[in-house]
N, C-alpha and C positions, 0 to 999 in steps of 0.2 A: 714386903713389897720389892724387884730389885730397882737398884739405884746406882748409875754408872756415873762416874766421873774422871774424866779424862784430864790430865796436865803436862807440861811440859813441851806444850810449844813454845817458838816465839820466831825471835828471826834469827838467821844466819846466813855465812856468806857462802858463795857457791863451793861445792866441795867438802863443807863444813858438816856437822852431824849432832843432832838430837835425841833423845831419846823421851820417850811420851809413856806416859801412865795411865792408868784407867784402873781407878778405882774402885771397888764394887762393894756394896753392901746391901742386909736385906737377902741375903743368901747366901747360900756357901759358891762362891766361882770355883772352885777346883773339879767340881763335880761336871761341870759343863765346858761346852766352849764359848771361845770367845770370839770375833773376828774384829778387825779395824776395817773403817773405811775413810775416804776420803772424798770432798765434794769442793771443787771449784765454783765458784758463783758463775749463774748461765749454763751449768754443765750437769750432767748427772751425777749421782754418788756411781761412785766405782770402788769393788772391794781388793782391799792391799794386802791382806793375811788373813789365817783363821790357825787359831789352836786348838787342837781338843783338851781334852780336861785329863784330869787325874796325873800322876807321875809321869820325867819320860813321854811325854806325847809328843802324838802325830801332829806335823805345823805343814798348812799349805802358804804358798804365795802366788800373786799370778807374776805370769812369766816376765814382766817389763821390768821386777823387781826384786827379780832372784839374785843373792850374793850382796846389794845392796841395804836389805829393811831383813829386819831377824824380831821377831816373835817371840816372846818368853813367858814365864807367869811366877811367882810367887805364890802356892796354895795358902802361907801360913801368912800370907801380908793381903790377902783376897785381894792380889791387885795382880794385870796384866800388864807387860812392857812390848812397846816397839821400838827398838834399836837403826836407825835412822842412819845412813854414813854415806857420803859422797853426792851430800845432796844438788840437785839443780834447782831453777827457774821452777821447770816444772814440776816440781813437788809441792810447789806451794799451792795452801789450800787449806781446809778444814777437817782437823781426821776427828771422825767418832768410832766409839767403841760401841760392839753389840752384842748381844744374847739374845736368843730364843729357849734359851734351855733346853738344851737339843746335848746329849753326848758325845756328837761327834760333827767333823765338820762336812763331811762326808753323809748325804740324805741317804744315800743308794744308789743312787740315779749321775747326780751332781754334785760339786763344791758348794757350797751354802753361800761361800762369802763373791760367789759370782752370782748372786741373786740378794739384791738388800731386800727387798720386799717380802723374804722370808724371817727377818729378824724382828722382832715386836718390841722390846726393851732397848734401848739408845740412849747414849750422854748425852753430856749437851754443844761437845765437841771440842777441841782447843786448834788455834789457830798455827799454822807454821806459813813465813815469810823466807822465803830463801829467795835471797839478792846476789845478782849476777856481777 
């Protein structure tokens, strides 16, 4: 059974950094694409980034986050990471990792991180608060 657990969230000052982790169990994470999403209460969940499986994977970021966030994976540890730098209060929210056991972040027509409903397995989320 697919199980994802996020960690690494917390309170950070404007301009600070955090590294989120997504620990997987019940399946071999290295075989599948994994994405990060975030959500602010009262707003829709939005995609952040996605990473393809295997070694030297392709990565995808939403345009507004390119250059500040970096997604990576450690297939030995069955974990995906999200390094977040230069954080602003607009980055505050709950961050979730998810997978739908696909072998690519690209569906053939679009990047699946742009459609949260494409993902069937989610972690419980980790809260990030960026103070001004």
